[in-house]
N, C-alpha and C positions, 0 to 999 in steps of 0.2 A: 613224343616231344619231351614229356616229363622225364623219361629215363635219361635222355641226353643231358638235361639240366643236372640231374643227380650225378652223372658221371663227371661232368665238368666241376661241380662243387667238390666231389670226393677227390679228384685229381689235384685241384688247386689247394685244398686243405693240406694234403700230404706235402706238397711242394713248399708250403710256408711253415711247416712244423720246425721247431728248433732242433738242432743237433749238437751233441757234445763233440763229435768228431766228423768233420766234413770229408768228402771223398778225396780231396786234394791234400789231406793232412795225414800225418802219422802221429801216434801217441808217443810222447816222451816219458810221461809219468802220470799214473792215475791211480785212484783208489776210491772205494765207497766209504762214506762216513757211517757211523753207527746208526744214524737215522735213515740210511738208504739213499742219500744224495751222492753225487759223484763229483770229485775234483779231477779235472782233466787239464794237463799241460800238453799242448799239441803244437806241432810245427808244420809249416808247409813242406811238402815233400821235396821242394827245391830250396829249402832253407830261407825263403823270402821273409818269413815272420814266425814269431813265437806267440802263443795265445794261451790264456788261462780261462777256463770255463768252470762254473760251479752251478750245480742244480740237478735237474732230472731231464730226461729226453723231452718231457712235456713242457718244462719251464726252466729256462736258464736264468738263474738269479743274478749272476755276475759274469760278465765277459770283459776281459781286459787284455790289451787295450782295444778300444773301439776302432781306432785308426791303426792299421797294421804296419804302415810305413815306419821304419826305424823301431819296430817293437822290441827287437833284441836289446836295444839300449835302455829300455824301460825296466828291465829286470836286473837284479844284483844277486850274486851267488857267493856263499861262503861255506866253508867246511872245516871240520876238525877231525883229525885222524890220529889215534894213538893205538899202535899195534901191541902185540904181546899177549893176547888172549887173557884168560882169567888171572894169570900171574901178575899182569900189569893193568888189570881192569880196562882192557881194550875197548875203545870207542870208535865209532865212525858216524859222524853227524853231518848231514847235508841240509842247507837252507837255501831256498830261492825266495827272494822277496821283491815286492813291488808296492808302490804307493798310488792309490787312487782316491782323489778328492780328500787329501789329508789323512786317509786311513791306510795304514801299512798292513799288508798281508804277508805272512811268512809260511810258506809250504815247507814242511820239514820231514825228514826221515832220519831215524836215529837207531843205530845198532849198538848194543852193549854186550860184550862177551861175558859179562858177569864178573864176579870177584871171588878170589880164593879166600875162604874164611880163615880167620886166625886159628891157631891150634885148638882143636876141639870144637870149632864152630863150623857150620855147614857153608859150602860155597853158595853164592847167589847165582841164580840161573841167567842164561843169556836172554836177551829180549830185543824185540824190534818194534818200534812205534812209528806211526806216521800221523800227520794231521796238519791243521792250519791254525796259526795264531793270528788274531786280528787285534791290532793296536790302534785305538783312537785316542788322540790327545785328550787328557783330562778324564778319561774313563778307564775302568778296569779292563785288562786284556780279556778277550774271549778266546777259548781254545775249542776247536772242533776236532774231535778225535776220529781218526780214520781206522778202518779195519785192516790190519796188516795182511790178512789172508786174501785180500782183494787187490793187492798192489800189482800193477803191471808197469814195467819199465824201471827207470832209476834216475835220480837226480845227478848221479856221478858223471853223466855225459857232460855236464857243464864245467867239469874240471879241465877238460881238454878241448872242447869244441871251438873255443876262441870267439864265440858269438856273444856270450854274456860276460859282463865285467865281473871279475872275481875281486871281492873285497877282502884282501889279505889281512887287513888290520881289524876286521870285524868278526873274528873266528866264531864266536857263539853268541854274538849280540843279536838281539831282535830289534 
């Protein structure tokens, strides 16, 4: 009889564990932070909702929104694109932001082609950065740096998917 109780406890513990990606979801964009936590933007496979999760598989520290209905409308996207490679200091910056209880979160991905150095000066190298900027009114912004080598997916999907509002006037504002 004891072993049946242990099986039931083990099975229900697994059923209630937190997950960064549910079986009915697909990852849109994710990365690990420098301290090993994960930022996950996921959407329902039928596009019913978009959700942000941050934490570990054992503990989700933030999930937004809690109510998935109309979730796409709770996110805003902006981007800046300047082509031309090093000759033009090319940039490609993507930001997805949302506000939860007066705190604004900006998930970003930024690519720089580097810059051509002036005559006799070296070129700067290309770079790719990802992370989260957290803005609370009256407090200094907090930046959580992501590891670019762990990135899966892209924020660029929001340029054309028609689900998230694009803030054309907010190019690089946080």
